[in-house]
C-alpha positions in Angstrom: -170.4 -156.7 -83.5 -169.6 -154.1 -80.9 -169.0 -150.6 -82.2 -165.4 -149.2 -81.9 -164.6 -146.2 -79.8 -165.1 -143.1 -82.1 -161.8 -141.6 -81.0 -160.1 -144.8 -81.9 -161.9 -144.8 -85.3 -160.5 -141.4 -86.1 -157.1 -142.0 -84.5 -157.3 -139.1 -82.1 -157.1 -138.8 -78.3 -160.1 -138.0 -76.1 -158.6 -134.5 -75.5 -158.2 -133.7 -79.2 -159.4 -130.3 -80.3 -162.1 -129.8 -82.9 -159.5 -128.9 -85.5 -157.5 -132.1 -84.8 -160.7 -134.2 -85.2 -161.5 -132.5 -88.4 -158.0 -133.0 -89.8 -158.0 -136.7 -88.8 -161.4 -137.2 -90.4 -160.4 -135.6 -93.7 -157.2 -137.6 -93.9 -158.9 -140.9 -93.2 -161.9 -140.1 -95.4 -159.6 -139.5 -98.4 -157.9 -142.8 -97.7 -161.0 -144.9 -97.3 -163.4 -143.2 -99.7 -165.2 -145.9 -101.8 -164.7 -143.8 -105.0 -161.0 -144.1 -104.5 -161.0 -147.8 -103.9 -161.4 -147.6 -100.2 -163.5 -149.7 -97.8 -167.1 -148.5 -97.8 -167.8 -149.9 -94.3 -164.7 -148.2 -92.9 -165.8 -144.9 -94.6 -169.3 -145.2 -93.0 -167.7 -145.8 -89.6 -165.5 -142.7 -90.1 -168.5 -140.6 -91.0 -170.5 -141.8 -88.0 -167.6 -141.1 -85.6 -167.1 -137.6 -87.1 -170.8 -136.7 -87.0 -170.7 -137.3 -83.2 -167.3 -135.8 -82.4 -167.6 -132.7 -84.5 -170.7 -131.5 -82.5 -169.8 -130.4 -79.0 -173.1 -131.4 -77.4 -173.1 -134.9 -79.1 -169.5 -135.3 -78.1 -170.2 -134.5 -74.4 -173.1 -137.1 -74.4 -170.8 -139.6 -76.1 -168.0 -138.9 -73.6 -170.5 -139.4 -70.7 -172.6 -142.3 -71.9 -170.8 -143.8 -74.8 -172.7 -145.1 -77.8 -175.9 -145.4 -75.7 -176.0 -141.6 -75.3 -175.9 -141.0 -79.0 -178.5 -143.8 -79.8 -180.9 -142.5 -77.1 -181.0 -139.1 -78.6 -181.7 -140.5 -82.0 -184.6 -142.5 -80.6 -186.1 -139.5 -78.8 -185.9 -137.4 -81.9 -187.6 -140.1 -83.9 -190.4 -140.3 -81.4 -190.8 -136.5 -81.4 -190.9 -136.4 -85.2 -193.5 -139.1 -85.3 -195.7 -137.3 -82.8 -195.4 -134.1 -84.7 -196.3 -135.8 -88.0 -199.3 -137.4 -86.4 -200.5 -134.1 -84.8 -200.2 -132.1 -88.0 -203.7 -131.9 -89.7 -203.8 -133.2 -93.2 -205.3 -130.8 -95.9 
C-alpha cells in the first residue's frame, strides 16, 4: 500500500506553519488515540507524519524528495550506526 501524503494525513496545507502542524497533530492524535478507542494504524500514521513535518530539515527533504527522502536518511543513519558499533572495541 502506498503511503499517503503527510500533509494530507494531518489535514494541513504544504504552506502550513509549524504551529498549524502541531495543532492539527494534537487534534487528530486525541481523536485517533488507541486508548480512547481510536484506530491504532491511523494513530501511527499521524505520528509518522508529525515526526517528519515538525522537523524543519526533515520537512525540507520530504518536500523535495517525498517519502524516499525520509527513508534514505533512515538507511544512511542505520549504516552509520552499524559502522560505529562494529568499530568500537569491546572490553
